[in-house]
PDB file of N, CA, C and O in Angstrom:
ATOM      1  N   MET A   1      23.933   4.362   0.853  1.00  0.00           N
ATOM      2  CA  MET A   1      22.831   4.608   1.759  1.00  0.00           C
ATOM      3  C   MET A   1      21.967   3.344   1.826  1.00  0.00           C
ATOM      4  O   MET A   1      21.743   2.685   0.810  1.00  0.00           O
ATOM      5  N   THR A   2      21.499   3.022   2.991  1.00  0.00           N
ATOM      6  CA  THR A   2      20.629   1.871   3.191  1.00  0.00           C
ATOM      7  C   THR A   2      19.273   2.130   2.549  1.00  0.00           C
ATOM      8  O   THR A   2      18.733   3.233   2.633  1.00  0.00           O
ATOM      9  N   GLU A   3      18.728   1.097   1.903  1.00  0.00           N
ATOM     10  CA  GLU A   3      17.392   1.209   1.308  1.00  0.00           C
ATOM     11  C   GLU A   3      16.433   0.300   2.064  1.00  0.00           C
ATOM     12  O   GLU A   3      16.804  -0.785   2.511  1.00  0.00           O
ATOM     13  N   TYR A   4      15.215   0.753   2.195  1.00  0.00           N
ATOM     14  CA  TYR A   4      14.175   0.009   2.897  1.00  0.00           C
ATOM     15  C   TYR A   4      12.956  -0.141   2.001  1.00  0.00           C
ATOM     16  O   TYR A   4      12.702   0.687   1.127  1.00  0.00           O
ATOM     17  N   VAL A   5      12.217  -1.200   2.233  1.00  0.00           N
ATOM     18  CA  VAL A   5      10.915  -1.377   1.599  1.00  0.00           C
ATOM     19  C   VAL A   5       9.874  -1.179   2.694  1.00  0.00           C
ATOM     20  O   VAL A   5       9.940  -1.814   3.747  1.00  0.00           O
ATOM     21  N   VAL A   6       8.921  -0.302   2.441  1.00  0.00           N
ATOM     22  CA  VAL A   6       7.871  -0.040   3.417  1.00  0.00           C
ATOM     23  C   VAL A   6       6.554  -0.463   2.799  1.00  0.00           C
ATOM     24  O   VAL A   6       6.166   0.031   1.740  1.00  0.00           O
ATOM     25  N   LEU A   7       5.874  -1.371   3.458  1.00  0.00           N
ATOM     26  CA  LEU A   7       4.559  -1.820   3.011  1.00  0.00           C
ATOM     27  C   LEU A   7       3.547  -1.384   4.057  1.00  0.00           C
ATOM     28  O   LEU A   7       3.608  -1.811   5.210  1.00  0.00           O
ATOM     29  N   ILE A   8       2.626  -0.538   3.651  1.00  0.00           N
ATOM     30  CA  ILE A   8       1.587  -0.061   4.561  1.00  0.00           C
ATOM     31  C   ILE A   8       0.351  -0.921   4.310  1.00  0.00           C
ATOM     32  O   ILE A   8      -0.238  -0.889   3.229  1.00  0.00           O
ATOM     33  N   VAL A   9      -0.022  -1.673   5.309  1.00  0.00           N
ATOM     34  CA  VAL A   9      -1.107  -2.640   5.168  1.00  0.00           C
ATOM     35  C   VAL A   9      -2.393  -2.059   5.760  1.00  0.00           C
ATOM     36  O   VAL A   9      -2.379  -1.432   6.819  1.00  0.00           O
ATOM     37  N   GLY A  10      -3.481  -2.280   5.066  1.00  0.00           N
ATOM     38  CA  GLY A  10      -4.777  -1.834   5.554  1.00  0.00           C
ATOM     39  C   GLY A  10      -5.865  -2.772   5.070  1.00  0.00           C
ATOM     40  O   GLY A  10      -5.584  -3.790   4.438  1.00  0.00           O
ATOM     41  N   ASP A  11      -7.064  -2.438   5.357  1.00  0.00           N
ATOM     42  CA  ASP A  11      -8.215  -3.235   4.943  1.00  0.00           C
ATOM     43  C   ASP A  11      -8.675  -2.740   3.577  1.00  0.00           C
ATOM     44  O   ASP A  11      -9.458  -1.796   3.478  1.00  0.00           O
ATOM     45  N   ALA A  12      -8.176  -3.392   2.520  1.00  0.00           N
ATOM     46  CA  ALA A  12      -8.471  -2.954   1.153  1.00  0.00           C
ATOM     47  C   ALA A  12      -9.965  -3.011   0.851  1.00  0.00           C
ATOM     48  O   ALA A  12     -10.491  -2.138   0.161  1.00  0.00           O
ATOM     49  N   ASN A  13     -10.640  -4.017   1.353  1.00  0.00           N
ATOM     50  CA  ASN A  13     -12.067  -4.131   1.092  1.00  0.00           C
ATOM     51  C   ASN A  13     -12.810  -2.933   1.676  1.00  0.00           C
ATOM     52  O   ASN A  13     -13.677  -2.357   1.018  1.00  0.00           O
ATOM     53  N   ARG A  14     -12.477  -2.562   2.897  1.00  0.00           N
ATOM     54  CA  ARG A  14     -13.101  -1.402   3.549  1.00  0.00           C
ATOM     55  C   ARG A  14     -12.774  -0.124   2.784  1.00  0.00           C
ATOM     56  O   ARG A  14     -13.636   0.736   2.600  1.00  0.00           O
ATOM     57  N   TRP A  15     -11.529  -0.007   2.342  1.00  0.00           N
ATOM     58  CA  TRP A  15     -11.071   1.198   1.639  1.00  0.00           C
ATOM     59  C   TRP A  15     -11.954   1.487   0.429  1.00  0.00           C
ATOM     60  O   TRP A  15     -12.309   2.640   0.183  1.00  0.00           O
ATOM     61  N   TRP A  16     -12.310   0.453  -0.325  1.00  0.00           N
ATOM     62  CA  TRP A  16     -13.043   0.669  -1.580  1.00  0.00           C
ATOM     63  C   TRP A  16     -14.540   0.439  -1.480  1.00  0.00           C
ATOM     64  O   TRP A  16     -15.272   0.818  -2.394  1.00  0.00           O
ATOM     65  N   THR A  17     -15.025  -0.172  -0.396  1.00  0.00           N
ATOM     66  CA  THR A  17     -16.455  -0.473  -0.346  1.00  0.00           C
ATOM     67  C   THR A  17     -17.222   0.341   0.690  1.00  0.00           C
ATOM     68  O   THR A  17     -18.401   0.627   0.478  1.00  0.00           O
ATOM     69  N   THR A  18     -16.600   0.722   1.798  1.00  0.00           N
ATOM     70  CA  THR A  18     -17.363   1.405   2.837  1.00  0.00           C
ATOM     71  C   THR A  18     -16.884   2.827   3.123  1.00  0.00           C
ATOM     72  O   THR A  18     -17.587   3.595   3.779  1.00  0.00           O
ATOM     73  N   MET A  19     -15.697   3.181   2.639  1.00  0.00           N
ATOM     74  CA  MET A  19     -15.198   4.536   2.883  1.00  0.00           C
ATOM     75  C   MET A  19     -15.660   5.462   1.756  1.00  0.00           C
ATOM     76  O   MET A  19     -15.620   5.100   0.580  1.00  0.00           O
ATOM     77  N   ASP A  20     -16.096   6.653   2.136  1.00  0.00           N
ATOM     78  CA  ASP A  20     -16.488   7.600   1.094  1.00  0.00           C
ATOM     79  C   ASP A  20     -15.247   8.330   0.560  1.00  0.00           C
ATOM     80  O   ASP A  20     -14.139   8.150   1.066  1.00  0.00           O
ATOM     81  N   GLU A  21     -15.455   9.142  -0.453  1.00  0.00           N
ATOM     82  CA  GLU A  21     -14.335   9.817  -1.113  1.00  0.00           C
ATOM     83  C   GLU A  21     -13.541  10.698  -0.146  1.00  0.00           C
ATOM     84  O   GLU A  21     -12.313  10.733  -0.213  1.00  0.00           O
ATOM     85  N   ASP A  22     -14.222  11.403   0.741  1.00  0.00           N
ATOM     86  CA  ASP A  22     -13.534  12.269   1.705  1.00  0.00           C
ATOM     87  C   ASP A  22     -12.648  11.453   2.652  1.00  0.00           C
ATOM     88  O   ASP A  22     -11.543  11.875   2.993  1.00  0.00           O
ATOM     89  N   GLN A  23     -13.136  10.288   3.072  1.00  0.00           N
ATOM     90  CA  GLN A  23     -12.329   9.431   3.948  1.00  0.00           C
ATOM     91  C   GLN A  23     -11.097   8.906   3.210  1.00  0.00           C
ATOM     92  O   GLN A  23     -10.011   8.843   3.786  1.00  0.00           O
ATOM     93  N   ARG A  24     -11.259   8.533   1.947  1.00  0.00           N
ATOM     94  CA  ARG A  24     -10.105   8.066   1.159  1.00  0.00           C
ATOM     95  C   ARG A  24      -9.113   9.204   0.952  1.00  0.00           C
ATOM     96  O   ARG A  24      -7.904   8.993   1.043  1.00  0.00           O
ATOM     97  N   LYS A  25      -9.613  10.412   0.674  1.00  0.00           N
ATOM     98  CA  LYS A  25      -8.720  11.568   0.516  1.00  0.00           C
ATOM     99  C   LYS A  25      -7.929  11.811   1.794  1.00  0.00           C
ATOM    100  O   LYS A  25      -6.741  12.128   1.738  1.00  0.00           O
ATOM    101  N   ALA A  26      -8.577  11.666   2.941  1.00  0.00           N
ATOM    102  CA  ALA A  26      -7.883  11.837   4.221  1.00  0.00           C
ATOM    103  C   ALA A  26      -6.802  10.767   4.385  1.00  0.00           C
ATOM    104  O   ALA A  26      -5.724  11.043   4.912  1.00  0.00           O
ATOM    105  N   GLY A  27      -7.090   9.559   3.938  1.00  0.00           N
ATOM    106  CA  GLY A  27      -6.100   8.483   3.996  1.00  0.00           C
ATOM    107  C   GLY A  27      -4.895   8.790   3.122  1.00  0.00           C
ATOM    108  O   GLY A  27      -3.752   8.614   3.544  1.00  0.00           O
ATOM    109  N   TYR A  28      -5.155   9.250   1.897  1.00  0.00           N
ATOM    110  CA  TYR A  28      -4.054   9.622   1.007  1.00  0.00           C
ATOM    111  C   TYR A  28      -3.262  10.789   1.585  1.00  0.00           C
ATOM    112  O   TYR A  28      -2.039  10.833   1.444  1.00  0.00           O
ATOM    113  N   ALA A  29      -3.934  11.728   2.230  1.00  0.00           N
ATOM    114  CA  ALA A  29      -3.245  12.866   2.846  1.00  0.00           C
ATOM    115  C   ALA A  29      -2.290  12.383   3.934  1.00  0.00           C
ATOM    116  O   ALA A  29      -1.212  12.950   4.111  1.00  0.00           O
ATOM    117  N   GLU A  30      -2.677  11.351   4.654  1.00  0.00           N
ATOM    118  CA  GLU A  30      -1.797  10.798   5.690  1.00  0.00           C
ATOM    119  C   GLU A  30      -0.561  10.159   5.064  1.00  0.00           C
ATOM    120  O   GLU A  30       0.541  10.298   5.594  1.00  0.00           O
ATOM    121  N   TYR A  31      -0.731   9.461   3.946  1.00  0.00           N
ATOM    122  CA  TYR A  31       0.430   8.905   3.241  1.00  0.00           C
ATOM    123  C   TYR A  31       1.353  10.030   2.775  1.00  0.00           C
ATOM    124  O   TYR A  31       2.574   9.910   2.868  1.00  0.00           O
ATOM    125  N   ASN A  32       0.776  11.115   2.278  1.00  0.00           N
ATOM    126  CA  ASN A  32       1.578  12.258   1.829  1.00  0.00           C
ATOM    127  C   ASN A  32       2.320  12.903   2.995  1.00  0.00           C
ATOM    128  O   ASN A  32       3.465  13.330   2.845  1.00  0.00           O
ATOM    129  N   ARG A  33       1.666  12.975   4.161  1.00  0.00           N
ATOM    130  CA  ARG A  33       2.321  13.516   5.341  1.00  0.00           C
ATOM    131  C   ARG A  33       3.518  12.651   5.735  1.00  0.00           C
ATOM    132  O   ARG A  33       4.576  13.169   6.091  1.00  0.00           O
ATOM    133  N   PHE A  34       3.345  11.343   5.668  1.00  0.00           N
ATOM    134  CA  PHE A  34       4.421  10.396   5.969  1.00  0.00           C
ATOM    135  C   PHE A  34       5.595  10.618   5.011  1.00  0.00           C
ATOM    136  O   PHE A  34       6.748  10.671   5.439  1.00  0.00           O
ATOM    137  N   ALA A  35       5.299  10.746   3.721  1.00  0.00           N
ATOM    138  CA  ALA A  35       6.345  10.971   2.722  1.00  0.00           C
ATOM    139  C   ALA A  35       7.071  12.296   2.971  1.00  0.00           C
ATOM    140  O   ALA A  35       8.293  12.366   2.847  1.00  0.00           O
ATOM    141  N   ALA A  36       6.326  13.336   3.319  1.00  0.00           N
ATOM    142  CA  ALA A  36       6.936  14.641   3.593  1.00  0.00           C
ATOM    143  C   ALA A  36       7.849  14.571   4.813  1.00  0.00           C
ATOM    144  O   ALA A  36       8.922  15.174   4.829  1.00  0.00           O
ATOM    145  N   GLU A  37       7.421  13.838   5.827  1.00  0.00           N
ATOM    146  CA  GLU A  37       8.248  13.706   7.029  1.00  0.00           C
ATOM    147  C   GLU A  37       9.543  12.961   6.713  1.00  0.00           C
ATOM    148  O   GLU A  37      10.607  13.323   7.214  1.00  0.00           O
ATOM    149  N   LEU A  38       9.453  11.937   5.897  1.00  0.00           N
ATOM    150  CA  LEU A  38      10.671  11.229   5.497  1.00  0.00           C
ATOM    151  C   LEU A  38      11.617  12.164   4.768  1.00  0.00           C
ATOM    152  O   LEU A  38      12.818  12.169   5.036  1.00  0.00           O
ATOM    153  N   THR A  39      11.084  12.954   3.849  1.00  0.00           N
ATOM    154  CA  THR A  39      11.898  13.904   3.088  1.00  0.00           C
ATOM    155  C   THR A  39      12.561  14.914   4.022  1.00  0.00           C
ATOM    156  O   THR A  39      13.747  15.210   3.878  1.00  0.00           O
ATOM    157  N   GLU A  40      11.801  15.439   4.973  1.00  0.00           N
ATOM    158  CA  GLU A  40      12.334  16.407   5.929  1.00  0.00           C
ATOM    159  C   GLU A  40      13.493  15.822   6.735  1.00  0.00           C
ATOM    160  O   GLU A  40      14.388  16.552   7.159  1.00  0.00           O
ATOM    161  N   ARG A  41      13.473  14.514   6.945  1.00  0.00           N
ATOM    162  CA  ARG A  41      14.518  13.853   7.728  1.00  0.00           C
ATOM    163  C   ARG A  41      15.680  13.372   6.855  1.00  0.00           C
ATOM    164  O   ARG A  41      16.574  12.670   7.328  1.00  0.00           O
ATOM    165  N   GLY A  42      15.655  13.760   5.565  1.00  0.00           N
ATOM    166  CA  GLY A  42      16.779  13.447   4.689  1.00  0.00           C
ATOM    167  C   GLY A  42      16.668  12.141   3.927  1.00  0.00           C
ATOM    168  O   GLY A  42      17.633  11.713   3.293  1.00  0.00           O
ATOM    169  N   HIS A  43      15.511  11.503   3.976  1.00  0.00           N
ATOM    170  CA  HIS A  43      15.331  10.250   3.245  1.00  0.00           C
ATOM    171  C   HIS A  43      14.788  10.545   1.854  1.00  0.00           C
ATOM    172  O   HIS A  43      14.206  11.601   1.607  1.00  0.00           O
ATOM    173  N   LYS A  44      14.989   9.589   0.949  1.00  0.00           N
ATOM    174  CA  LYS A  44      14.526   9.759  -0.423  1.00  0.00           C
ATOM    175  C   LYS A  44      13.647   8.576  -0.802  1.00  0.00           C
ATOM    176  O   LYS A  44      14.079   7.426  -0.722  1.00  0.00           O
ATOM    177  N   ILE A  45      12.420   8.853  -1.212  1.00  0.00           N
ATOM    178  CA  ILE A  45      11.522   7.804  -1.690  1.00  0.00           C
ATOM    179  C   ILE A  45      11.816   7.614  -3.173  1.00  0.00           C
ATOM    180  O   ILE A  45      11.719   8.556  -3.959  1.00  0.00           O
ATOM    181  N   VAL A  46      12.175   6.389  -3.551  1.00  0.00           N
ATOM    182  CA  VAL A  46      12.575   6.135  -4.941  1.00  0.00           C
ATOM    183  C   VAL A  46      11.489   5.428  -5.750  1.00  0.00           C
ATOM    184  O   VAL A  46      11.669   5.201  -6.946  1.00  0.00           O
ATOM    185  N   GLY A  47      10.386   5.083  -5.133  1.00  0.00           N
ATOM    186  CA  GLY A  47       9.307   4.434  -5.866  1.00  0.00           C
ATOM    187  C   GLY A  47       8.098   4.265  -4.968  1.00  0.00           C
ATOM    188  O   GLY A  47       8.154   4.532  -3.768  1.00  0.00           O
ATOM    189  N   GLY A  48       7.030   3.830  -5.552  1.00  0.00           N
ATOM    190  CA  GLY A  48       5.827   3.594  -4.776  1.00  0.00           C
ATOM    191  C   GLY A  48       4.653   3.311  -5.684  1.00  0.00           C
ATOM    192  O   GLY A  48       4.570   3.824  -6.799  1.00  0.00           O
ATOM    193  N   ALA A  49       3.760   2.497  -5.197  1.00  0.00           N
ATOM    194  CA  ALA A  49       2.575   2.170  -5.982  1.00  0.00           C
ATOM    195  C   ALA A  49       1.511   1.592  -5.062  1.00  0.00           C
ATOM    196  O   ALA A  49       1.809   0.985  -4.034  1.00  0.00           O
ATOM    197  N   GLU A  50       0.287   1.795  -5.455  1.00  0.00           N
ATOM    198  CA  GLU A  50      -0.828   1.210  -4.730  1.00  0.00           C
ATOM    199  C   GLU A  50      -1.085  -0.171  -5.319  1.00  0.00           C
ATOM    200  O   GLU A  50      -1.101  -0.342  -6.539  1.00  0.00           O
ATOM    201  N   LEU A  51      -1.282  -1.142  -4.459  1.00  0.00           N
ATOM    202  CA  LEU A  51      -1.557  -2.492  -4.934  1.00  0.00           C
ATOM    203  C   LEU A  51      -2.963  -2.576  -5.521  1.00  0.00           C
ATOM    204  O   LEU A  51      -3.831  -1.766  -5.197  1.00  0.00           O
ATOM    205  N   HIS A  52      -3.172  -3.547  -6.374  1.00  0.00           N
ATOM    206  CA  HIS A  52      -4.494  -3.782  -6.938  1.00  0.00           C
ATOM    207  C   HIS A  52      -5.407  -4.385  -5.871  1.00  0.00           C
ATOM    208  O   HIS A  52      -4.938  -4.842  -4.829  1.00  0.00           O
ATOM    209  N   ALA A  53      -6.675  -4.383  -6.130  1.00  0.00           N
ATOM    210  CA  ALA A  53      -7.658  -4.968  -5.208  1.00  0.00           C
ATOM    211  C   ALA A  53      -7.394  -6.466  -5.045  1.00  0.00           C
ATOM    212  O   ALA A  53      -6.951  -7.135  -5.979  1.00  0.00           O
ATOM    213  N   THR A  54      -7.667  -6.971  -3.865  1.00  0.00           N
ATOM    214  CA  THR A  54      -7.458  -8.398  -3.621  1.00  0.00           C
ATOM    215  C   THR A  54      -8.330  -9.258  -4.529  1.00  0.00           C
ATOM    216  O   THR A  54      -7.998 -10.416  -4.783  1.00  0.00           O
ATOM    217  N   THR A  55      -9.428  -8.716  -5.016  1.00  0.00           N
ATOM    218  CA  THR A  55     -10.289  -9.469  -5.930  1.00  0.00           C
ATOM    219  C   THR A  55      -9.608  -9.706  -7.276  1.00  0.00           C
ATOM    220  O   THR A  55     -10.045 -10.560  -8.048  1.00  0.00           O
ATOM    221  N   GLU A  56      -8.544  -8.959  -7.562  1.00  0.00           N
ATOM    222  CA  GLU A  56      -7.806  -9.127  -8.809  1.00  0.00           C
ATOM    223  C   GLU A  56      -6.585 -10.039  -8.646  1.00  0.00           C
ATOM    224  O   GLU A  56      -5.831 -10.243  -9.597  1.00  0.00           O
ATOM    225  N   ALA A  57      -6.391 -10.582  -7.450  1.00  0.00           N
ATOM    226  CA  ALA A  57      -5.210 -11.404  -7.172  1.00  0.00           C
ATOM    227  C   ALA A  57      -5.233 -12.699  -7.961  1.00  0.00           C
ATOM    228  O   ALA A  57      -6.295 -13.242  -8.263  1.00  0.00           O
ATOM    229  N   LYS A  58      -4.046 -13.185  -8.289  1.00  0.00           N
ATOM    230  CA  LYS A  58      -3.881 -14.476  -8.959  1.00  0.00           C
ATOM    231  C   LYS A  58      -3.248 -15.435  -7.959  1.00  0.00           C
ATOM    232  O   LYS A  58      -2.369 -15.044  -7.191  1.00  0.00           O
ATOM    233  N   ARG A  59      -3.687 -16.669  -7.965  1.00  0.00           N
ATOM    234  CA  ARG A  59      -3.116 -17.681  -7.075  1.00  0.00           C
ATOM    235  C   ARG A  59      -2.153 -18.529  -7.873  1.00  0.00           C
ATOM    236  O   ARG A  59      -2.450 -18.931  -8.998  1.00  0.00           O
ATOM    237  N   ILE A  60      -1.011 -18.798  -7.298  1.00  0.00           N
ATOM    238  CA  ILE A  60       0.017 -19.607  -7.942  1.00  0.00           C
ATOM    239  C   ILE A  60       0.071 -20.948  -7.219  1.00  0.00           C
ATOM    240  O   ILE A  60       0.245 -20.985  -6.001  1.00  0.00           O
ATOM    241  N   PRO A  61      -0.077 -22.058  -7.959  1.00  0.00           N
ATOM    242  CA  PRO A  61      -0.050 -23.370  -7.306  1.00  0.00           C
ATOM    243  C   PRO A  61       1.293 -23.638  -6.650  1.00  0.00           C
ATOM    244  O   PRO A  61       2.338 -23.277  -7.191  1.00  0.00           O
ATOM    245  N   GLY A  62       1.266 -24.273  -5.480  1.00  0.00           N
ATOM    246  CA  GLY A  62       2.488 -24.685  -4.791  1.00  0.00           C
ATOM    247  C   GLY A  62       3.022 -25.967  -5.402  1.00  0.00           C
ATOM    248  O   GLY A  62       2.546 -26.410  -6.447  1.00  0.00           O
ATOM    249  N   ALA A  63       4.008 -26.558  -4.753  1.00  0.00           N
ATOM    250  CA  ALA A  63       4.663 -27.758  -5.264  1.00  0.00           C
ATOM    251  C   ALA A  63       3.692 -28.933  -5.430  1.00  0.00           C
ATOM    252  O   ALA A  63       3.843 -29.729  -6.357  1.00  0.00           O
ATOM    253  N   ALA A  64       2.713 -29.045  -4.557  1.00  0.00           N
ATOM    254  CA  ALA A  64       1.767 -30.169  -4.615  1.00  0.00           C
ATOM    255  C   ALA A  64       0.533 -29.818  -5.449  1.00  0.00           C
ATOM    256  O   ALA A  64      -0.450 -30.559  -5.439  1.00  0.00           O
ATOM    257  N   GLY A  65       0.577 -28.701  -6.166  1.00  0.00           N
ATOM    258  CA  GLY A  65      -0.563 -28.301  -6.984  1.00  0.00           C
ATOM    259  C   GLY A  65      -1.606 -27.523  -6.228  1.00  0.00           C
ATOM    260  O   GLY A  65      -2.598 -27.091  -6.815  1.00  0.00           O
ATOM    261  N   GLU A  66      -1.407 -27.330  -4.926  1.00  0.00           N
ATOM    262  CA  GLU A  66      -2.344 -26.574  -4.101  1.00  0.00           C
ATOM    263  C   GLU A  66      -1.925 -25.107  -4.089  1.00  0.00           C
ATOM    264  O   GLU A  66      -0.731 -24.808  -4.132  1.00  0.00           O
ATOM    265  N   PRO A  67      -2.881 -24.197  -4.031  1.00  0.00           N
ATOM    266  CA  PRO A  67      -2.510 -22.777  -3.918  1.00  0.00           C
ATOM    267  C   PRO A  67      -1.686 -22.540  -2.665  1.00  0.00           C
ATOM    268  O   PRO A  67      -1.977 -23.092  -1.604  1.00  0.00           O
ATOM    269  N   SER A  68      -0.660 -21.721  -2.794  1.00  0.00           N
ATOM    270  CA  SER A  68       0.185 -21.446  -1.626  1.00  0.00           C
ATOM    271  C   SER A  68      -0.226 -20.148  -0.970  1.00  0.00           C
ATOM    272  O   SER A  68       0.368 -19.745   0.029  1.00  0.00           O
TER     273      SER A  68
END
């Protein structure tokens, strides 16, 4: 079976700084609806995780010593 990677991109800063708990719950409910629809169509989700905040990101220097 073919495997896919799905990355759902959003405004992480908005998610954690301006959205209230009810709005975040609604967002998570939409992700759950997406997962349920995939399951109903015969697909299998084999993993998943929420990324850390962008403020926790690490920069890796490129070949010239500059962040890439």
